[in-house]
C-alpha positions, -999 to +999 in steps of 0.1 A: -545-032+367-524-061+379-533-091+397-514-081+427-534-047+428-568-069+424-556-093+456-548-064+477-584-051+466-601-081+473-582-085+508-594-050+518-630-060+506-630-088+526-617-070+559-642-044+551-671-069+554-661-085+584-656-050+602-696-040+591-705-079+600-690-075+632-702-041+639-737-048+633-733-080+656-720-054+686-746-034+679-777-059+680-761-075+714-768-040+732-805-035+717-822-051+746-798-028+769-806+009+754-829+023+726-817+033+693-811+068+698-788+060+726-770+036+706-764+057+676-754+087+699-725+066+718-712+049+683-714+079+668-700+103+696-670+076+697-668+076+656-670+112+653-641+117+677-618+093+659-629+106+624-620+143+636-587+137+642-577+119+612-593+146+591-578+173+612-543+153+602-549+149+570-564+188+561-593+175+553-620+202+571-638+226+546-659+259+556-692+250+570-709+262+544-697+232+522-724+212+539-752+234+527-749+219+493-780+199+484-763+169+478-744+167+508-774+177+528-794+146+514-765+127+520-765+134+556-802+129+561-802+096+543-773+083+562-790+094+596-823+078+583-806+042+574-791+045+605-826+049+624-841+020+605-816-006+607-805-001+641-842-005+653-845-037+628-816-055+646-830-057+676-860-076+660-850-099+637-823-123+631-786-108+620-787-130+590-823-120+579-811-080+579-779-087+563-796-107+535-822-078+529-790-056+527-773-075+497-802-058+476-782-026+479-764-028+446-795-035+427-812-007+445-782+016+436-786+006+400-823+012+401-816+047+411-790+055+388-809+044+361-846+065+372-827+096+386-795+097+371-798+087+334-778+060+335-781+035+306-795-001+319-802-025+291-833-050+296-810-078+309-798-057+341-836-050+345-845-082+346-818-090+368-833-060+394-865-073+392-855-111+400-832-096+429-857-079+446-881-110+439-857-125+462-859-100+491-894-109+487-889-144+497-865-134+527-894-114+539-928-139+534-916-167+552-910-178+586-927-179+620-931-144+623-941-138+588-942-102+571-929-084+599-927-046+601-888-050+613-883-067+578-898-038+561-880-015+579-847-030+566-861-027+527-867+009+537-829+012+552-820-004+518-833+027+498-821+052+527-786+038+517-791+034+481-799+071+479-769+080+500-748+061+477-763+080+447-759+116+465-722+107+470-719+102+430-733+141+431-709+153+453-679+174+435-641+163+439-634+193+457-652+179+489-627+153+506-643+122+515-631+127+550-650+158+552-682+139+540-673+112+570-670+140+598-700+158+589-722+128+582-710+111+614-713+142+637-750+152+626-760+113+627-748+115+666-768+146+671-799+126+656-793+098+680-792+122+706-825+140+700-841+105+696-831+090+734-859+107+751-885+100+726-878+063+724-878+060+762-850+081+778-814+074+787-805+039+800-773+032+824-746+013+805-727-016+819-692-019+812-700-047+790-724-028+768-701+001+767-670-021+753-694-033+729-704+003+716-665+012+714-658-021+697-685-011+672-672+023+667-637+008+659-650-019+634-671+006+615-641+030+612-622-001+599-652-007+571-653+029+561-616+028+555-608-004+538-639-005+514-622+031+501-586+013+500-605-019+484-621+005+456-591+024+450-569-006+446-585-032+424-609-035+396-646-027+408-658-056+387-635-079+404-635-064+437-676-057+443-688-091+441-667-100+476-690-075+491-715-106+494-688-118+523-704-100+551-736-123+544-714-154+554-698-134+584-736-124+595-750-160+591-720-172+612-721-146+640-757-151+640-754-189+646-725-189+670-738-156+692-776-151+688-785-192+683-800-182+649-811-208+624-815-195+587-843-214+572-848-225+538-868-196+525-842-174+535-813-194+523-834-197+490-843-157+487-801-152+493-793-176+466-814-154+444-804-118+453-768-130+452-772-143+417-789-112+405-762-092+419-732-107+405-748-109+371-751-070+371-718-069+382-710-093+353-731-068+329-712-036+343-680-052+336-688-061+301-699-027+294-671-012+310-648-033+285-670-022+255-665+015+265-625+010+269-624-009+235-645+020+219-622+046+231-592+022+217-606+023+183-619+060+179-587+073+198-584+109+212-601+136+194-577+162+181 
């Protein structure tokens, strides 16, 4: 794969991370004006409308019974839980801290793939996983508020999101990605609607709040589409480390718009998490190159 394809993949990945970070910031900005259910419902409604139009134009719809496959059902449930946990936490902890904990996602996916999908993981990558989660504990422990429930809620979001990604690997190629996105977005919107009353009821929305929700919906769509383009354009081992750009954006947005100041413990934990993640990407890349070389030596079976 050429360097130009990798460059395009890096650009798309950076755009995706900007989209996700700005989406988080806009969602955080309205957490004081409406509850988690209302945010999920409004953002999901706008996102679903956009995705439905795109899926219809591209012929991505499938029979409704397709959604009953266990992997799809579990994926949808995990996406909904991830949304509930992350949005709930955003209103209570700094944006940078939430983003820092979420950087453990690649490590959680590697752990899940080893435990539940039987993928081989050597001792070096196991060590990287342990060290990475130690970094998460460093992010969680210090600070004026200590070991908060909100921070643990983000940890729950990491494992929900990792389970979602593992379920995605189990979905057959006959199911278009856009169909999965449509059904997931629709169900998550319904979950949000169901939570509005239990979480305090509907709150009137100002023009500013509505514009922030609309912007978050557009940015979420941008993130989803550009991350797919990134993975299809370049080599994963080259592209994946640029996921950590989202943390840089989250820290910047937190400082500029929410007057947040990352402390030394958060920065130390982030360094450990990112270092562990980069080492995991490196080992995965090396393992992939060995597999390609082995196939080249043995040749195709006649």
